[in-house]
The first five atom37 places (N, CA, C, CB, O) and aatype in JSON, in Angstrom:
{
  "aatype": [12, 11, 16, 14, 10, 16, 6, 0, 19, 15, 16, 0, 3, 15, 5, 7, 1],
  "atom_mask": [
    [1, 1, 1, 1, 1],
    [1, 1, 1, 1, 1],
    [1, 1, 1, 1, 1],
    [1, 1, 1, 1, 1],
    [1, 1, 1, 1, 1],
    [1, 1, 1, 1, 1],
    [1, 1, 1, 1, 1],
    [1, 1, 1, 1, 1],
    [1, 1, 1, 1, 1],
    [1, 1, 1, 1, 1],
    [1, 1, 1, 1, 1],
    [1, 1, 1, 1, 1],
    [1, 1, 1, 1, 1],
    [1, 1, 1, 1, 1],
    [1, 1, 1, 1, 1],
    [1, 1, 1, 0, 1],
    [1, 1, 1, 1, 1]
  ],
  "atom_positions": [
    [[0.34, -10.32, 8.04], [1.56, -9.57, 7.66], [1.18, -8.13, 7.29], [2.3, -10.26, 6.46], [1.09, -7.76, 6.11]],
    [[0.95, -7.35, 8.32], [0.55, -5.95, 8.06], [1.7, -5.03, 8.44], [-0.75, -5.57, 8.86], [1.9, -4.7, 9.61]],
    [[2.45, -4.61, 7.44], [3.59, -3.74, 7.72], [3.39, -2.39, 7.02], [4.92, -4.41, 7.25], [2.66, -2.32, 6.03]],
    [[4.01, -1.35, 7.51], [3.9, -0.02, 6.9], [4.25, -0.03, 5.42], [4.79, 0.97, 7.63], [3.69, 0.73, 4.63]],
    [[5.19, -0.9, 5.06], [5.62, -0.95, 3.66], [4.5, -1.5, 2.78], [6.89, -1.81, 3.5], [4.15, -0.91, 1.76]],
    [[3.94, -2.63, 3.2], [2.86, -3.24, 2.41], [1.66, -2.31, 2.39], [2.47, -4.63, 2.98], [0.96, -2.2, 1.38]],
    [[1.4, -1.64, 3.52], [0.26, -0.74, 3.58], [0.45, 0.41, 2.59], [0.08, -0.2, 5.01], [-0.5, 0.82, 1.92]],
    [[1.65, 0.91, 2.49], [1.94, 2.01, 1.56], [1.7, 1.56, 0.13], [3.4, 2.52, 1.72], [1.13, 2.3, -0.68]],
    [[2.12, 0.35, -0.18], [1.93, -0.18, -1.54], [0.44, -0.34, -1.82], [2.66, -1.54, -1.71], [-0.03, -0.03, -2.92]],
    [[-0.3, -0.81, -0.82], [-1.75, -0.99, -1.0], [-2.4, 0.36, -1.27], [-2.38, -1.66, 0.25], [-3.28, 0.47, -2.12]],
    [[-1.97, 1.37, -0.54], [-2.55, 2.7, -0.72], [-2.23, 3.22, -2.12], [-2.01, 3.68, 0.35], [-3.1, 3.79, -2.79]],
    [[-1.02, 3.04, -2.55], [-0.62, 3.51, -3.88], [-1.43, 2.78, -4.95], [0.9, 3.29, -4.12], [-1.84, 3.39, -5.93]],
    [[-1.67, 1.49, -4.75], [-2.44, 0.71, -5.71], [-3.88, 1.22, -5.76], [-2.4, -0.79, -5.35], [-4.5, 1.28, -6.83]],
    [[-4.4, 1.59, -4.61], [-5.77, 2.09, -4.54], [-5.87, 3.42, -5.28], [-6.22, 2.25, -3.07], [-6.9, 3.73, -5.89]],
    [[-4.81, 4.2, -5.24], [-4.79, 5.49, -5.9], [-4.51, 5.34, -7.4], [-3.75, 6.41, -5.26], [-4.55, 6.31, -8.15]],
    [[-4.22, 4.12, -7.82], [-3.94, 3.88, -9.24], [-2.6, 4.45, -9.63], [0.0, 0.0, 0.0], [-2.4, 4.9, -10.76]],
    [[-1.7, 4.43, -8.68], [-0.36, 4.97, -8.99], [0.55, 3.85, -9.41], [0.25, 5.73, -7.77], [1.72, 4.08, -9.71]]
  ]
}
């Protein structure tokens, strides 16, 4: 389940946002 939405959330989590 690789969607742009989940990817965006993963990126934000990585940035500690």
